[in-house]
N, C-alpha and C positions, 0 to 999 in steps of 0.2 A: 624336349621340343628344340632347345637351342643346338643339340647334337646334330639334328638334320642339316644344319647349316656349316657344320664343322668338317673340313676336308680332313683326310688322314695325313696328307702331307701338304705344305705350302712352300712353294719355291719361286725363285725369281724368274725362271723361264724353263721351257722343256729341255734346254740343254743342261740344267741341273738334275735332270732325271737320268739316272745311269741304268743301262740294260741289266747289270748284275743285281741292281736293288730290285728290279721288277722280278727277275728270276728268283730270288731269295724270297719273294712274297708269293710265289707261285702263280704268278700272273701268266696267263696264256693268251689274252687278248686285251686290246685297249680301244675303248669308244673314245674318239677324240674330237674336239671342237676345232673349228677353223680359224674364225676371224678373232685376232688379237690373242690367240693362243699359239698357233704356228706361225703366223704372219701378220703384219698390220692389216687393217680393215680393207684397204683398197689394193692390196698387193695381189697380183694375178697368177703368180707361178711361184713354186718352191725354190729358193736359192740352193747353192750347193751344199752349204752347212746343214740346212735342213734335210736334204737328200741323204747326206752321210749320216745324220741323226736316226733317221728312219732305218737306213741300211743296218746300222749298229743293233737296232731292236729286232729287225727282221732275222738278222744273223743268230739271235737266241731262240728263234722259232715262235716269236710272238706275233700275232696278227692284229690288223688294225681294221677298224671301221670308222669313217668319219660321220659324225652325226651333228647337223648344223640346223639352225633355225633359219637360214638363209634360202634363197631360191635355188632351184636347180641349175640354172646356167652357171651360178658361181660356184657352187659345191662340185658339181660334175667336173668343169674344167680343172679344178685343183686336185681332186680325188683321182682322177684319170692320169694326172701327170705322176702321181705317186703309186699308180697301180693298186689302188685299194677301194673297197666297196664304199659306199656312201649313202646316207639317208638325208634328204633335204625336207624343209618346211617341217621340222621335228616337233615343234611346239613343246620344247623342253621347258619346264621340268616334267611334262606329263611321261607316264611310264611307257607308253606304246612304242616310241621311238627307240628307248633304251632296249626294251624286250626285242624289238626287231634286230637291233644291233647285236645283242648277245646271241640270238639264233643265227645270224649271219657269220658270226664268229666261231659258232660251235662251241661256246664256253657256257658257263654259269656265273651268276653274280659273284660267287665267292672267289673265282679266278679270273675276274674281269676288272680293269682299271678304267676309271673315267677321268680323263684329263680336260680341263678347261679353265677359262679365265673368269668365270661368273658364278658367284655363290648361288644366286636365285634360279639358275638354269642348270648348268652343268653339275654343281656340287649337290644341290638339292636333289635333282634327279637321280643322280649315281647313289647318294645315300638311301634314298627311297627304295632303291633296288637291292641294297645290300653290297655294293660294288666298293672296291678300294678307290677313293677319290683323291685327285691331286689337283689344287688349285695353283694355277700360275698367274704371275702379276700380268696385266693387260701389256701388250707391247706398244700400243699407241693411244693417245687420247681421242684420236679421230674415231667417232663411232655414230652408229644410228641414234637418232634423237631418243628413242625409247630407251636404249641401253644406257645413255647417259643419265637419264632420270634414275634407272635402277641401279646405277653405280653409287648414287647418294645413300640409298637404303643400304646397299652392301657395305659402304664405309661405315655406318653406324653398326652393322653386324659384326664386322672385322673388330672393330674397337670393343665390342662387348666380349667377343671371343677371347681377345687378347687380355682384358682385364679379368677375365675368369680362369686365365691359364690354359685355355682350351687350344690356343693357336700359337 
């Protein structure tokens, strides 16, 4: 049961994820979260560093689909600026949005990575699908009230994973 909450990788930011590492793991597509994974919660557009990171992944032939629990206006604006497909109101960790993302990418769970900043949405959902999961540390402490509450639970889960040598 605890393994459902354990990411395959735990990194400080997306910039610690190198394209070659993904290629070596046979990753063909990435389902990626938006808020506090790619940019702080209230940032409207990708910065130049983020655009360069996406380009480095695109150059390896890896595709993206943004999957977010946020509303369409927020997700669409950001995904369109990166020229990637998106799913909004995803209700992660439910499987439906992850399955839609995999279908959009034209991949299967075994060659898809899920990257996000929340164990209880991104990692749990990706692990339930059998995807390669990557947890990034949140970029900002400014978050939706519900997320702040979930962070308290996640902090306990991370502590347990570390104590058991799983993270």
